[in-house]
BAKE-700172 format. One line per field, with one value per residue (C-alpha): x negated, y negated, z negated; residue number from 0; chain. Coordinates in Angstrom, 2 decimals, always signed. Layout:
N
east	[X / ...]
north	[Y / ...]
up	[Z / ...]
keza	[NUM / ...]
milum	[A / ...]
This chain:
236
east	[+0.00 / -1.35 / -2.07 / -0.20 / -1.08 / -3.21 / -0.18 / +1.46 / -1.37 / -0.81 / +1.69 / +4.17 / +6.54 / +9.53 / +9.32 / +11.99 / +15.29 / +17.39 / +21.12 / +22.70 / +26.38 / +28.30 / +31.79 / +34.18 / +32.48 / +29.11 / +27.80 / +25.08 / +24.37 / +21.27 / +21.05 / +17.66 / +17.00 / +13.92 / +12.99 / +12.35 / +9.60 / +11.78 / +12.51 / +16.07 / +17.45 / +17.91 / +18.29 / +20.49 / +20.23 / +20.56 / +17.40 / +15.34 / +13.48 / +10.18 / +11.05 / +12.19 / +8.93 / +6.86 / +8.73 / +8.24 / +4.50 / +4.16 / +5.89 / +3.80 / +0.57 / +1.57 / +2.28 / -1.02 / -2.83 / -1.08 / -1.64 / -5.33 / -7.04 / -9.98 / -9.01 / -11.43 / -11.08 / -12.81 / -13.55 / -14.15 / -17.95 / -19.44 / -20.94 / -17.49 / -16.36 / -13.17 / -10.75 / -7.85 / -6.21 / -3.81 / -4.33 / -7.90 / -8.91 / -11.65 / -14.24 / -16.90 / -19.74 / -23.37 / -26.58 / -29.67 / -33.15 / -34.39 / -36.47 / -34.76 / -35.95 / -35.87 / -35.90 / -37.07 / -37.07 / -40.62 / -40.83 / -40.61 / -44.03 / -42.87 / -43.44 / -40.55 / -40.85 / -39.80 / -39.76 / -38.24 / -35.11 / -33.48 / -30.20 / -27.42 / -23.74 / -21.63 / -18.20 / -16.63 / -13.35 / -12.64 / -13.86 / -16.65 / -19.38 / -20.78 / -23.90 / -25.64 / -28.62 / -28.63 / -31.36 / -30.73 / -29.89 / -27.22 / -23.56 / -22.38 / -19.48 / -17.28 / -19.83 / -22.80 / -24.94 / -25.35 / -28.29 / -28.53 / -29.44 / -33.10 / -32.54 / -32.12 / -28.78 / -26.85 / -24.81 / -25.22 / -21.84 / -22.97 / -21.26 / -23.29 / -23.61 / -23.41 / -23.92 / -22.69 / -22.64 / -19.60 / -17.51 / -14.72 / -12.93 / -9.96 / -6.67 / -7.25 / -11.04 / -12.03 / -13.86 / -17.21 / -17.56 / -16.50 / -19.31 / -22.02 / -21.12 / -21.36 / -24.77 / -25.88 / -24.60 / -26.31 / -29.75 / -29.53 / -29.39 / -32.36 / -32.97 / -33.56 / -33.27 / -32.22 / -28.72 / -27.99 / -31.75 / -32.01 / -34.19 / -32.25 / -35.33 / -37.72 / -40.73 / -41.43 / -39.13 / -41.34 / -44.39 / -42.30 / -41.41 / -44.81 / -46.21 / -43.47 / -43.20 / -44.83 / -46.06 / -45.04 / -44.65 / -41.41 / -39.31 / -40.41 / -37.21 / -38.69 / -38.19 / -34.42 / -32.43 / -29.44 / -25.97 / -23.52 / -20.80 / -20.39 / -19.06 / -15.58 / -15.47 / -15.81 / -12.98 / -9.97]
north	[+0.00 / -3.44 / -5.83 / -9.08 / -10.86 / -13.45 / -14.56 / -15.99 / -18.49 / -19.94 / -22.68 / -22.09 / -24.82 / -24.26 / -26.17 / -24.57 / -22.68 / -20.79 / -20.14 / -17.48 / -17.68 / -14.83 / -14.66 / -11.76 / -10.91 / -10.59 / -13.68 / -15.43 / -19.10 / -20.19 / -23.50 / -24.82 / -27.02 / -29.02 / -29.46 / -32.64 / -33.11 / -31.51 / -28.42 / -29.44 / -28.67 / -31.71 / -32.50 / -29.57 / -28.85 / -25.95 / -23.84 / -25.31 / -23.36 / -24.62 / -23.45 / -20.11 / -19.67 / -20.58 / -18.01 / -15.39 / -16.08 / -15.89 / -12.53 / -11.31 / -12.34 / -10.49 / -7.36 / -7.59 / -7.92 / -4.84 / -2.78 / -3.30 / -5.20 / -3.27 / -0.05 / +2.28 / +4.45 / +7.38 / +8.53 / +5.96 / +5.60 / +7.29 / +4.01 / +2.45 / +2.56 / +0.48 / -1.18 / -3.56 / -4.68 / -7.20 / -10.95 / -11.80 / -8.22 / -6.79 / -4.20 / -2.86 / -0.87 / -0.06 / +0.14 / +2.17 / +0.76 / -0.32 / -2.82 / -6.08 / -9.14 / -12.06 / -15.77 / -18.46 / -22.25 / -23.46 / -25.41 / -22.14 / -21.15 / -17.65 / -16.36 / -14.93 / -11.22 / -7.71 / -6.38 / -3.52 / -4.57 / -2.49 / -0.60 / -3.18 / -3.32 / -5.59 / -7.04 / -9.14 / -10.71 / -12.69 / -15.82 / -14.88 / -12.47 / -11.21 / -9.08 / -6.98 / -4.65 / -0.98 / +1.15 / +4.25 / +5.20 / +7.64 / +6.85 / +4.63 / +5.52 / +3.47 / +3.64 / +2.58 / -0.15 / -3.26 / -5.62 / -9.14 / -9.27 / -10.42 / -13.25 / -17.01 / -18.80 / -16.56 / -17.41 / -15.49 / -13.79 / -12.37 / -14.84 / -15.89 / -19.50 / -19.28 / -23.02 / -24.10 / -20.60 / -20.24 / -17.38 / -16.24 / -12.91 / -11.99 / -10.91 / -7.29 / -7.04 / -3.39 / -2.06 / -1.25 / -4.64 / -6.40 / -4.83 / -5.10 / -8.70 / -9.70 / -8.04 / -9.81 / -13.18 / -12.78 / -11.71 / -13.96 / -17.12 / -18.70 / -18.40 / -21.89 / -22.34 / -20.94 / -21.71 / -22.77 / -22.97 / -19.33 / -16.68 / -13.53 / -11.35 / -10.62 / -12.73 / -15.27 / -14.74 / -16.68 / -14.63 / -11.47 / -12.09 / -13.45 / -10.07 / -8.05 / -9.72 / -7.86 / -5.00 / -1.39 / -1.93 / -0.44 / -2.94 / -3.09 / -2.01 / -2.95 / -6.59 / -6.22 / -8.11 / -6.24 / -7.59 / -7.62 / -5.65 / -2.17 / -1.41 / -0.72 / -4.26 / -5.97 / -4.07 / -6.38]
up	[+0.00 / +0.94 / -1.91 / -1.21 / -4.45 / -2.61 / -0.60 / -3.70 / -4.16 / -0.69 / +0.09 / +2.92 / +4.14 / +6.44 / +9.72 / +11.92 / +11.42 / +13.94 / +13.55 / +15.78 / +16.81 / +18.40 / +19.91 / +20.37 / +23.70 / +21.95 / +23.73 / +21.74 / +21.18 / +19.26 / +17.45 / +16.35 / +13.32 / +12.44 / +8.78 / +6.82 / +4.22 / +1.54 / +3.62 / +4.51 / +8.00 / +10.27 / +13.97 / +14.98 / +18.72 / +21.16 / +21.28 / +24.12 / +26.77 / +25.38 / +21.86 / +23.23 / +25.16 / +22.10 / +20.01 / +22.71 / +22.93 / +19.16 / +19.04 / +21.97 / +20.22 / +17.08 / +19.11 / +21.01 / +17.71 / +16.35 / +19.51 / +20.24 / +17.43 / +15.93 / +17.69 / +19.46 / +22.54 / +20.82 / +17.31 / +14.59 / +14.23 / +11.17 / +10.02 / +9.57 / +5.94 / +5.86 / +8.31 / +7.66 / +10.91 / +9.36 / +9.72 / +10.71 / +10.02 / +7.84 / +8.82 / +6.47 / +8.00 / +7.32 / +9.32 / +8.36 / +7.97 / +11.38 / +13.26 / +14.14 / +16.02 / +13.60 / +14.44 / +12.02 / +12.07 / +12.64 / +9.37 / +7.39 / +8.67 / +9.66 / +13.19 / +15.17 / +15.86 / +14.95 / +11.41 / +9.47 / +7.58 / +4.83 / +5.21 / +5.34 / +4.42 / +6.64 / +5.91 / +8.65 / +9.73 / +12.88 / +11.11 / +8.73 / +7.73 / +4.42 / +4.10 / +1.44 / +1.35 / +0.39 / -1.17 / +0.95 / +4.52 / +3.31 / +3.96 / +1.07 / -1.20 / -3.51 / -6.34 / -4.22 / -5.77 / -3.62 / -3.36 / -2.07 / +1.60 / +1.78 / +4.24 / +4.42 / +4.98 / +2.61 / -0.50 / -3.75 / -3.22 / +0.13 / +2.46 / +5.47 / +6.59 / +10.39 / +10.93 / +14.36 / +15.85 / +18.11 / +16.71 / +19.03 / +19.24 / +21.41 / +19.85 / +20.85 / +20.37 / +19.98 / +16.94 / +18.56 / +20.24 / +17.04 / +15.00 / +17.65 / +18.42 / +14.76 / +14.49 / +17.67 / +16.43 / +13.09 / +14.25 / +17.31 / +15.18 / +13.43 / +9.70 / +8.36 / +4.59 / +1.23 / -0.01 / -3.60 / -4.19 / -5.29 / -3.68 / -2.71 / -3.34 / -6.16 / -5.30 / -2.58 / +0.40 / +2.80 / +1.89 / +2.18 / +5.81 / +6.73 / +5.67 / +7.41 / +10.82 / +13.73 / +11.55 / +11.05 / +7.31 / +5.94 / +4.06 / +0.38 / -1.37 / -4.76 / -3.79 / -3.39 / -6.01 / -7.47 / -6.69 / -9.66 / -7.85 / -6.36 / -2.91 / -4.31 / -5.69 / -2.30 / -0.60 / -0.52]
keza	[0 / 1 / 2 / 3 / 4 / 5 / 6 / 7 / 8 / 9 / 10 / 11 / 12 / 13 / 14 / 15 / 16 / 17 / 18 / 19 / 20 / 21 / 22 / 23 / 24 / 25 / 26 / 27 / 28 / 29 / 30 / 31 / 32 / 33 / 34 / 35 / 36 / 37 / 38 / 39 / 40 / 41 / 42 / 43 / 44 / 45 / 46 / 47 / 48 / 49 / 50 / 51 / 52 / 53 / 54 / 55 / 56 / 57 / 58 / 59 / 60 / 61 / 62 / 63 / 64 / 65 / 66 / 67 / 68 / 69 / 70 / 71 / 72 / 73 / 74 / 75 / 76 / 77 / 78 / 79 / 80 / 81 / 82 / 83 / 84 / 85 / 86 / 87 / 88 / 89 / 90 / 91 / 92 / 93 / 94 / 95 / 96 / 97 / 98 / 99 / 100 / 101 / 102 / 103 / 104 / 105 / 106 / 107 / 108 / 109 / 110 / 111 / 112 / 113 / 114 / 115 / 116 / 117 / 118 / 119 / 120 / 121 / 122 / 123 / 124 / 125 / 126 / 127 / 128 / 129 / 130 / 131 / 132 / 133 / 134 / 135 / 136 / 137 / 138 / 139 / 140 / 141 / 142 / 143 / 144 / 145 / 146 / 147 / 148 / 149 / 150 / 151 / 152 / 153 / 154 / 155 / 156 / 157 / 158 / 159 / 160 / 161 / 162 / 163 / 164 / 165 / 166 / 167 / 168 / 169 / 170 / 171 / 172 / 173 / 174 / 175 / 176 / 177 / 178 / 179 / 180 / 181 / 182 / 183 / 184 / 185 / 186 / 187 / 188 / 189 / 190 / 191 / 192 / 193 / 194 / 195 / 196 / 197 / 198 / 199 / 200 / 201 / 202 / 203 / 204 / 205 / 206 / 207 / 208 / 209 / 210 / 211 / 212 / 213 / 214 / 215 / 216 / 217 / 218 / 219 / 220 / 221 / 222 / 223 / 224 / 225 / 226 / 227 / 228 / 229 / 230 / 231 / 232 / 233 / 234 / 235]
milum	[A / A / A / A / A / A / A / A / A / A / A / A / A / A / A / A / A / A / A / A / A / A / A / A / A / A / A / A / A / A / A / A / A / A / A / A / A / A / A / A / A / A / A / A / A / A / A / A / A / A / A / A / A / A / A / A / A / A / A / A / A / A / A / A / A / A / A / A / A / A / A / A / A / A / A / A / A / A / A / A / A / A / A / A / A / A / A / A / A / A / A / A / A / A / A / A / A / A / A / A / A / A / A / A / A / A / A / A / A / A / A / A / A / A / A / A / A / A / A / A / A / A / A / A / A / A / A / A / A / A / A / A / A / A / A / A / A / A / A / A / A / A / A / A / A / A / A / A / A / A / A / A / A / A / A / A / A / A / A / A / A / A / A / A / A / A / A / A / A / A / A / A / A / A / A / A / A / A / A / A / A / A / A / A / A / A / A / A / A / A / A / A / A / A / A / A / A / A / A / A / A / A / A / A / A / A / A / A / A / A / A / A / A / A / A / A / A / A / A / A / A / A / A / A / A / A / A / A / A / A / A / A / A / A / A / A]
């Protein structure tokens, strides 16, 4: 069952009302009302063609979202841990330790290049990304301990600051493209600075990546900083 508690903290205001009339021959007439600032119906008028088209497009968009959004043509990839297709969607997946090409702003004094990064846990919607590190390549479970992702441009709660990166997904984006595109967007943008003035690793993060870039050194897991929540705590 979906938890709808968060909906009660949001404010919704009525802006349109439709009243349907029917005669003995089952003919329908639809009257449209606008709403004033207090939510009272005003300006009664026959439903216009433009209003009808807007309603139709809205219903069509909802159906497209339900039919294709975050679906896959084959089996769900093993690395996918959680999917919620409602609203902007949520996908949680993991990637094992691997080499990635990293880009840094020049004033950090770190060369661009390839380096081993630790196993990562990704959580993304259409509009945002959060990221954590893992200590093992094994498939995570609900009790898996999380670590802060050892990168720049990341908040202490795992949210990623994407700056001015253009984030656009279609209504019916498929699951595989969604995950790969987020990974491409993330590692295709330049790391620039620490957020909230706190290092996400044990030790000096600049020195860490200076020593890792363009080497075969495995990522030093001892420098990962423990995150205060488990995987089960970020599923919502």
